[in-house]
C-alpha positions, 0 to 999 in steps of 0.5 A: 301477785299480778292480775291474772292473764289468760290466753283464749285459744279460739278454734273450731273444726269446720272451715269452708276452705280447709275443713278440719285444718286445726287437727292437721299434721304440720310435721315435726310432731305438731298438729296445727292446734298443737303448735299454736298451743306450744308457742302460746305456752312460751309466753311468760306473762300468760297464767293460763291457756284455755281452748274455747270451741263450740258446743257442736258435735263436730268439735268433739274431737277437737275438744277431746284432743285439747283436753287429752294430748295437749292438756288444755282446759276446754270451754265450749259455747255457742258457735255464733257468739264468739265474743260471748264464748271468749268472755265466758272462757276467761271468766271460767279461769278467773281472768283479769285480762284475756289474750285472743289467740287464733287457732289458725295462727301457728306462729303466734309470737310469745314475745309479742304476747308478753309485751301486750300483757305487760302493757295492759297491766302497766296502762290499765287499757281496755284493749292493747293491740298491735293491729290498730295500725298494722305493721306486723304480719297476719297471724301474730296479732296481739289483742289483750282485753280487760275482762270487766270492761269487755263484760260491760261492753258485750251487751252493746255488740251487734251480731257481726261484733259477736263474731269479730270480737274486737271490732266494737272496741276499735269502733268506739275509741271514745268509749274505751281506752286503747293502747298500741304496741310499738310497730314492727321493725319491718313494716313491710311485713304487714301484708305477709300471712303467717296463717292457715286459711287454705291448702297453699297456706298449709303447704307453706307452713309445713315447709317452714316447720320442716326448716325450723326443726326443733325451733318450730315452737320457739322461733320469733316471728321475724325469723319465721317471716323470712322463711315463709317468704322464701317458701312462698317465693 
């Protein structure tokens, strides 16, 4: 049996630019967090998917929604220690590897996640990534961490690295083994945003989900990117 790989879905309810965005309706029967989860679940190499959110009352509705309609295990921890929360969530599911999945990235790509997890298992790298040299759009980043390495590294993280959970490993390639996924076939997409940060992003994603119809949960990122560019003009 292959070592277990768990998707850690990092999300919280408050956002300075678009409060409550993770539970907002995208159309087609999808909320933002629901579409992220549906697309991540298409990854065949993921053995489990868990929501890791904060332990604050403002995230109670998100936790209840994930545990209820989405059927996700939920782990709750400190809002200002994202790295510690991600690690503890992975450990709670007995993971050997964990893949970071952002709650504001509705077009997370299952094929890229699968490729990242396979590369992690094949190489034993401490971090597999497709953003060491960015050629993929924002919103389809792949970062797969070896849990035992991450556990050993965490005490060395500063406060900024506790929030930006991969930074410490990127900053110390002499200490950690990093492996890169192949570049995107269209490197011009590197600056394209498939994320939801503000109201304009939300409108573009809603229009794209409408165009995708029943394929919203399965369409590859290249098709999504083409539609997003059309929508954004």
